[in-house]
N, C-alpha and C positions, 0 to 999 in steps of 0.2 A: 335923109329917106321916113317919110309918114307913116305912121300904123294907123291900122283901121280894123272895125270891128267889124268883124264879116260872120253873120248867123248863114249855115247853113242845112239845109233840108235835100236828104238823099233820098228820092222815091227809083223800087225798080221796077224797071217796067214789068210787067203782063205779062208770064210767057219766057223771060230769061232766063237759060240755064243757071243750075245752079253752080256746075265747073265756073260757067263766066264772071257772077256773082267774087265766084274763090281768088279767082284768076285777078278779077278789076282791084281787090278791096287788099292781098297783098300788093300788088300795085303801086294801092295808093299806101299801102306803111311803108313799103319803102322811099316814096320820091315825095313823104310830106318827112320823114330826116333828112332827105336832102335839103328839103327846101327852110328846113329850119337849121340845118348847117351852114346855109347859105344865110341864118341871117331872113329870110322872109315870113317865115311862122313864128313867132314867140309864143304862142299856151295857145290852147285849145282843150276843149271844155265840150261837157256832152250835160246837157239839165238832166236832173233825175227825172227816169220816168217816160224820157222821151226822146225820139229817135231822129232829133239836128246834134248839130256841134256850135256851137261861140269861140267865136280865137280873135287873134287880136295878129291882126299880121299887116309887114310893113312893105313899101315898095318906092320907088322913087315920086308914080307916080299913080291916078285912082287908073288910069289905061292900063300902065307898064303891070300893077294888082291884078289883072281882067285876062291881060293879053300874056303874059309873062311867067304868072305865077299861077295865078285858079285855073289858069287853061289849059294846062299842064296839070293836072289831077288827073289823074283817071276813072273817076270817077264822074269829071265834071259835066258829063251829058246827062247824067242822070240827078245833075244836082240844079236846084233852086236856091238861089241868093242874097241878101239884105246884106248888103256893103256900104258902108258907114262912117266914112274919116273924123279921129280924130284928133287935137289938140292939146293940150298940156292942161290942166287946171291946178288956179294960179294954187291950191290947197293941197296938191296933189302932198300925201307923203311919201313917194315915189322917188318924187321930181329932184330930177341927180344935182341941178345946184340947190337943193334947199337950205336953208339953216342947221345945224347940226351942235 
């Protein structure tokens, strides 16, 4: 599985009923837990003072990430995504095969 840095900005369409926003947000929380349990969502942050998220996600390839992972998010139609494929850096202190 490959890892991807994903930046997500969610913009709620003008005129959307608050109940619809609440319903989708609740469903989004459930789906995020499912994707984390499946190993697709590794970490998720929200920069202080910003209405966007930055996360590390995992999928077999980028098309799979878009179609079978991010595409299943209940808020996806309101999201703008920036996806960056990642690879391990030789100096990564968290690298599994680092000498200890």
